[in-house]
N, C-alpha and C positions, 0 to 999 in steps of 0.2 A: 504494500499499499504506500509506504514511504517513497519507494523508488518511482512508483506511478506518478505520485504528486510532484516529485522533483522534475520528472519529464514534462509534466504539463507546464509547471513555472518556466522551465528552460525554453519550451516551445513558445510560450507567451512572450518571454523577454526577447527571443529572436525575432519573432513577428513585429514586435514594437520597435526594435531597433532598425529592421529593414524598412518599416514604414517611415521612420524618422529619416532615414537615408534617402528615401525616395522624395520626400517633402523638402528636405534641405537642398537636395540636388536640383529639383525642379525650380525651387526659388532662385538658386544661383543661375541656371540657365535662362530663366525669364529676364533677369537683370542683364545677362551677358548679351542677349539678343539686341539690346538697345545700341550696342557697338559693333554689331556684325558687319555693318556696311564699311567700317574702317579697317577691318581685318585684312592682313596682307600675307599671312602664313599660318599654317595649321598649328604651330606651336602656341600661338596666342590663345587658342581655344581649347587646348588640352585640358580635360577635366574628367575625373573619375566618379561615376556613381555606382553602377553595377558592372561595368566593364572591368577587365583585368588591370588596365592602366588608364590613359586618359582618353579612350576612344570615344566615350559618350559625349563629351563636350564637341569633339571634332564632327561626329556624326550629326549632332544637333545643328551645328553651323552649316553643314553641307545640305541638310534637308531643308533648312530654313532659306538658304540662298537659291536653291532649286525650286522652292515653293512646293515642296512635297508634304502634304498634310498627314496622309495615311499611308505610309510606305509599305509596299509589298516586299517582304524580305525573305532571304534564304541564308541561313547560317549553317556551316558544316564544321563541326567540332566544337562542342558546347560543354562537355563534362556533364554536370547535373543541371546546367542552366542557372546556377546561382551567380556565376561570375563570367559574363560574356558580352558580346557587342549588341545583341538585339533585345536583351531583356528589358532595358529601360523604355525603348520605343514601343515594345509590345504593351507594357503596362501603362504607358503614358496615353498611347494613341488608340488602344483597342483595335489593332489592325490585323491584316492577314499576313501569316508568315509560315515558314517551314524550318524545322530545326532537325539536324541529323548528327547522330554520333553512335559509335559501336558500344557505348556504355550500357551495361546490362540492365534491365528494368527501367529503361529510359523514361517511358511515360509516367510511371509511378514516381521517379525521382523529380521530374519536371513539375508534376502536379503538386508536389510538396512546396515548391519554390514560388510558382505563380499560380493564379486563379484561371483555369482553362476556359471558363465561361466568359472572361473579359474580352476575348477576341477569337479569331479563327486561326488556331496554331496546329499545323500538321507535325506530328512527331514521328520521325522515322529511326528505328533502332537497327542500324546497319553500318558496315564498314564501307565508306565510300572509296572507289577506285576509279581509275581511268577507264575501266571497262563497264562500270555500271552507272556512272553519274548521269549520263544522258537518259538512260532508262528511267532512272529515279525521277529526274525533274520533269520529263515528258509525262509519265504516268500520273504525276500529282499536279500537273497544269502549273508548273513553276518555270516553264521554258520561255515564257513571254512576259512582257511588262514588268520586269523585275526592277525594283528601285534600289535595293541595297543587298549586296552579296558579300558574305564574310566567309573566309576559309582559313582554318587553322587546325590541321590535323597532324602536325608534328612529323612529317614524313613525305609522303607522295603529293604534296600540295601542287608542285609544278606540273606533274603528269596529269593530275585531274584538271587543272587549269587549261592544259594544252588542248584538250579535246572539246572545250566549250566553244560555242560560236562566236562571231564578232558581235560586239556591243550587246553583250548578254545581260547587262544591267546599267543603270544610271551611275551608281556608285559601286566600287569594289574595294574591299579590305583584305589584304593579303599578309599573313604572317611570313616573315622572312628571317633568315639566320645571319645576324649581324656579324657573327664571328668569322663568316666566310669573306668578309672585307668588302671594299668598294669596287673592285676591279674584276674579279672573277665572275664568270657566268657559270655556276655550278649548282648541282642539286645532288641529294642522295639518289641512289638507283631506284627504279620503279619496282619495289618489292612487295609482294603480297604479305599482308598482315605485318607491315613495317611497324616497329616499336622502338622508339629512340633510346629507350633504356636497354633493350637487348641488342641494338646495333652497336652501341658502344656504352660501356658502363657509366661513363661521365655524363651522359644525357645531352652532349654537346653537339654531335654530329647528326643533323636532322634538316629536313626541309631544303630550301633553295636560297641562294644569294639575292640580295635586292637587285643587282644588275640583271641577273637572269630573269626575274619577274618583269622588270621594266621593258626588256626587249621583247619578251613574249607578249605583253599587254599592248605594246605599240603595234604589233601585228593584228591585234584584235581591236584596234581602234580605240585605245584607252590612253589617257594622258596621266602621267605621274604627277601628283600635286604635293607630295609630302609624307611625312611619317608622324607617329606620335613621339613624344619626348623620350620615351623608353627605348626607342629605336628597335622595335620588333614588329610593328605593323605598318604596312605601306598602304597609302591611299591613292586610288585612281578614279578618274571621272571619264565617262563616255565622252568622246571628242565632240559630240553634238551639244554637250551640256557645259563645257568648260568656260565658255564665255560669260556665263552667268555668275561665276565666282568672283571675278575681278581681283585675283591675288597674284602675287609674284610666284612664277613657276620655278621649280628647283632646276638647277644645273645638272642635267643627267650625265655630263661628262666628269663631274667631281662629286662623288657621292660619300666622300669621308665623313662629312657632317652626320649623314644618316646611318653610319655603321659604327658610331661611338657608343656602344652599349656597355654600361657598368653593371648590368645584372650579373650576379654571381651565384648562379643556381647549379653549378657543376657538382658532381657527385664523385666521392672516392670509390675504390673498387668494391668496398663494403657497403656502398649505398648511402654513405653520409655526405651531407653538404661539406665542401672543403674550400670554398671561397677562393678559387684560383684567380690570378691576374690574367690579363689578356694573353700575354706571351706564354704563360703556363698553360692556359687552355688550348692555345694552338698546338703546343708541343704535345699535349695529351692526345690530340686527335689526328696528328699528321700522318698516321698510318691508316686511316680511315679511307675507304674507296668512295669516290664521288664520280659524277659524270660531268664532263665538260660540255655544256649544251651549246657553246659557241661554235663548236665543230660540227660539220655535216654529219659525220659518222660518230655516232654516240658510243663511246667506250668507257668502261670503268677505269679510273686512274687514281693512284695514291694522291691524297691532298698535298702531301709534302712535295711531290714531283711538280705540281702546279705552282706551289709557292716558291719554289726554287727558280722557276722560269720568270716569276714576277718580282 
């Protein structure tokens, strides 16, 4: 009985805390919108509510400038939906969206975080791959009129993105691996059931470089407009919409600013955080195999061999 009572109190306090986060975050964004016409870079609007870092503020700015009131969204890689890129806009706008993750019992977990009656949220429990993504979005009618797309699966992101059509969304948010630096066009191999913890114990060798995403998105008619302050999520706009932003576009020939990540989430071989420096992190994974997607023929190559060339 005592344990049950403690759990009830814990749940109540958690719900109250998240309500306060929502209200205070909404208040901040309401005030921030008064200055959106003066914003010249995404760093100015970086602000966290339910996103992992400052993506909520950037998303609010972009939706406001594009005059999108009820965004239709698709987010791939959400965990339990407690901390992700679309939770705030779903709760605020009661809109239509789809979220996908291989997390077991996903719908049950999401239903504990948000009220599913508040909007039209499709929940798909599945591992997204380059082979099934088109079938998933077509089957669920998310292949057209998408306002916001977010991809964060810690692995095959580049390969999933590669099969999507041109101009598949108005806004796209893509996680990238800042550790891969500003110059390399690389990604981890297109591997079934990719798991960053199993690919390398450090959790550091995953996903694609920022330059690889920028080059690929350019082919799909998207413009790179910046990143969050944490330097792990890149933002892109459909080329048809970019004129509405009136911001200074990044220099895609000099990406050093956007790959200076100070996040120290590396693990030791026994799975504990070890807070490595940048040089230590690179040394730890230099024997990992990656794919140089700047080459016509894609072959696995050791990261250290590419670093030596650069």
